[in-house]
C-alpha positions in Angstrom: -12.3 15.2 -18.6 -11.6 15.6 -15.0 -14.2 18.9 -14.7 -16.9 16.8 -16.1 -16.5 14.4 -13.5 -15.8 16.2 -10.5 -19.2 18.8 -11.8 -21.2 15.4 -11.6 -23.5 14.7 -8.8 -22.6 11.1 -7.8 -24.9 11.9 -4.7 -26.0 14.3 -2.2 -23.2 14.1 -0.2 -20.3 13.8 -2.6 -21.6 16.9 -4.9 -21.7 19.2 -1.5 -18.3 18.1 -0.7 -16.8 18.5 -3.9 -17.9 21.9 -4.0 -15.9 22.6 -0.7 -12.0 23.2 -0.6 -10.2 20.1 1.0 -7.9 22.4 2.6 -7.2 26.1 3.4 -6.1 28.5 1.2 -6.3 25.7 -1.9 -6.3 27.5 -5.2 -7.7 24.8 -7.7 -11.2 23.9 -8.2 -12.1 21.2 -5.7 -14.4 19.1 -7.9 -11.0 18.5 -9.9 -9.1 17.5 -7.0 -11.8 15.0 -5.8 -12.0 13.6 -9.4 -8.7 13.1 -9.4 -8.9 11.3 -5.6 -11.6 9.1 -6.5 -9.4 7.5 -9.4 -6.9 7.2 -7.7 -8.8 5.0 -4.9 -10.8 3.4 -7.9 -7.1 2.1 -9.1 -6.4 1.1 -5.0 -9.7 -0.9 -4.4 -9.1 -2.9 -8.0 -5.2 -3.6 -6.7 -6.3 -4.6 -3.2 -9.1 -6.7 -4.7 -6.2 -8.4 -7.3 -4.0 -8.9 -4.5 -6.8 -10.8 -2.0 -7.6 -13.1 -5.5 -3.8 -13.9 -5.8 -2.6 -14.3 -2.2 -5.9 -16.6 -1.7 -5.0 -18.9 -4.8 -1.6 -19.6 -3.5 -3.0 -19.9 -0.2 -6.0 -22.3 -1.2 -4.2 -24.4 -3.9 -1.9 -26.1 -1.8 0.5 -27.3 -4.9 1.2 -24.1 -5.8 3.0 -23.0 -2.6 4.2 -26.5 -2.3 6.2 -26.4 -5.7 7.5 -23.0 -4.8 8.7 -23.9 -1.1 10.1 -27.4 -2.1 11.4 -28.1 -4.9 14.4 -26.4 -6.9 12.5 -25.2 -9.7 9.9 -23.4 -7.1 12.8 -22.1 -5.7 14.1 -20.1 -8.5 10.4 -19.0 -9.3 10.3 -17.7 -5.5 13.6 -15.6 -6.2 12.3 -14.2 -9.6 9.0 -13.4 -7.9 11.1 -11.1 -5.1 12.9 -9.4 -7.5 10.3 -9.0 -10.3 8.4 -6.5 -8.2 11.0 -4.2 -8.2 11.9 -4.5 -12.0 8.8 -3.5 -12.9 8.3 -0.9 -10.1 10.9 1.3 -11.8 9.6 0.8 -15.3 6.2 1.9 -13.7 8.7 5.1 -12.8 9.6 5.7 -15.7 6.1 5.0 -17.9 3.6 6.0 -15.3 2.3 8.9 -17.8 1.7 6.2 -20.9 -1.2 4.8 -21.5 -2.2 1.9 -21.7 0.8 0.5 -20.6 1.2 2.0 -17.2 -2.1 0.2 -16.6 -0.3 -2.8 -17.9 2.7 -2.7 -15.5 0.2 -1.5 -12.8 -1.0 -5.0 -13.0 2.0 -7.1 -13.6 3.8 -5.1 -10.2 0.2 -6.0 -8.2 0.2 -9.9 -9.2 3.9 -10.5 -8.7 3.9 -8.8 -5.1 0.4 -10.2 -4.4 2.4 -13.7 -5.6 4.9 -13.2 -2.1 2.2 -12.2 0.4 0.5 -15.0 -0.8 3.5 -17.1 0.4 4.3 -15.1 3.5 0.4 -16.3 4.2 0.8 -19.4 3.3 3.2 -20.1 6.5 1.1 -18.4 8.7 -2.2 -19.6 10.9 -5.3 -18.6 8.9 -6.5 -16.8 12.6 -3.1 -14.5 12.6 -4.0 -13.7 8.9 -7.3 -12.9 9.5 -6.4 -10.4 12.4 -3.9 -9.0 10.2 -6.5 -8.2 7.7 -9.0 -6.8 9.8 -6.1 -4.4 11.8 -4.5 -3.6 8.4 -8.3 -2.2 6.8 -9.1 -0.2 10.5 -6.1 1.3 10.8 -5.7 2.3 7.3 -9.3 3.8 6.6 -9.3 5.5 10.3 -6.1 7.5 9.3 -7.2 8.3 6.0 -10.3 9.7 7.3 -8.2 11.3 9.9 -5.7 12.7 7.1 -8.7 14.2 5.2 -10.2 15.7 8.6 -7.2 17.1 9.4 -6.2 18.5 6.2 -9.6 20.4 6.2 -8.6 22.2 9.7 -5.2 23.1 8.2 -2.8 20.9 9.4 -0.2 19.7 7.0 2.1 16.4 7.3 4.7 17.4 4.7 7.5 17.7 7.5 6.9 14.0 8.4 8.9 12.9 5.0 12.5 13.0 6.3 11.7 11.1 9.7 10.0 8.5 7.7 12.8 8.0 5.4 15.2 7.8 7.8 12.8 5.6 10.1 12.2 2.9 7.0 16.4 3.3 6.6 16.3 2.0 9.8 13.9 -0.3 9.7 15.8 -1.9 6.4 19.0 -2.1 8.2 17.3 -4.2 11.1 15.7 -6.3 9.1 18.9 -7.2 7.3 20.4 -7.6 10.9 17.8 -9.9 11.4 18.8 -11.8 8.3 22.0 -12.5 8.9 22.1 -12.8 12.7 18.7 -13.9 14.3 18.2 -12.6 17.2 14.9 -13.9 18.1 10.8 -14.2 18.7 11.0 -10.5 21.2 13.2 -9.1 18.0 10.6 -10.0 15.4 7.9 -8.5 17.3 10.1 -5.0 17.9 10.5 -5.4 13.6 7.1 -5.6 13.0 5.8 -3.0 15.7 8.5 -0.4 14.4 7.1 -1.5 10.8 3.4 -1.0 11.9 4.5 2.5 13.1 6.4 3.4 9.9 4.1 2.7 7.3 1.0 4.0 9.3 2.8 7.3 9.6 3.5 6.7 5.2 -0.4 6.3 5.0 -1.0 9.7 6.4 2.2 11.6 4.5 1.3 9.8 1.2 -3.1 11.0 1.5 -1.8 14.3 2.8 0.5 14.6 -0.9 -2.8 12.7 -2.4 -5.0 15.5 -1.2 -2.1 18.7 -2.3 0.7 17.5 -4.1 0.5 15.0 -6.9 -0.5 16.1 -10.2 -3.5 15.1 -12.1 -1.6 12.8 -14.2 0.2 11.2 -11.3 -2.7 8.9 -10.2 -0.6 6.2 -10.9 2.4 7.2 -8.4 -0.1 8.0 -6.2 -2.4 4.3 -6.3 1.4 2.5 -6.0 2.8 4.5 -3.2 -0.8 4.1 -1.2 -0.7 0.6 -2.1 2.8 0.1 -0.8 1.6 1.5 2.5 -1.0 -0.6 2.7 0.4 -3.9 1.9 3.4 -2.9 3.9 1.7 -2.3 7.2 -0.5 -5.7 6.8 3.2 -7.5 6.2 4.4 -5.9 9.5 1.4 -6.6 11.3 1.9 -10.3 10.1 4.9 -10.7 11.3 4.0 -9.1 14.8 1.2 -10.9 15.3 2.9 -14.3 14.0 5.6 -14.1 16.3 3.4 -13.4 19.1 1.5 -15.9 18.6 4.3 -18.4 18.3 
C-alpha cells in the first residue's frame, strides 16, 4: 500500500523529491516515508479544518457560548468539555492502530477540544483571534519547512526532548500558580510568551520525529502530536496578544 502511494507521480516536484533521502544515512525507501508524511499531514489538515468549523460555530452562534458560560447546565457542559478530551486521548493512545475506531476517536477528540478553543475565541477580540491565527500559521509552516531543510543537511533535534519536557512541566506549574494566585497582565504575557516558545520547539521536535522515527502504523499518534503543538501554540499566542491588547 505504502509503496504504491510513494511510487505514484504526484507532480514533477513531488516525484523528484520522493526519490531523494530525507536525511543522511536514511535506511528506508524515501517513497514509503513520503507517503506516510503525506498521510499524516492530510489527517492534520482535516483536524484543523474541523477545529476551525467547530470554533467558528461557538463564536458566531452566540446562544452556544451564552448557554455554556451563563447557566448552571452550561457550566457542567464546560467542565465536561475540559475533561473529555483527556479521556478520549487516553483511548486514542490505546487504540491508535485499530481502524476505523481510531478515526472515530480522533474526530471526537478534535471536536471536544475545538469546543473549548471556540469558547476562548468567543471571549477574545476578533482582531486578536485573527492575529493569533495568522501568527500560528506562519510560525508552524516556517518551522516545518526549516525542520525538513535541517534534516536534509544532517541536523537532528532529538536532544530537545528532555529540555522541552522540563520546560512544559515548568509551564504547567506556572499555570497552576496563575490560577490560584493571579499575578496580573504581565504574568499572563510572560506565560503566553513562554508557551509560544515551548510549543514552537515542539513543532520542530515532533516534525523531526515524523521524518525519522514514527513507524508507518503510527499515523494517528503523529497527527495528534503535531495537532496539539499547533493548537497549543495558537492558545499561547491568543493569551499573549489578548493580555497585551488589554
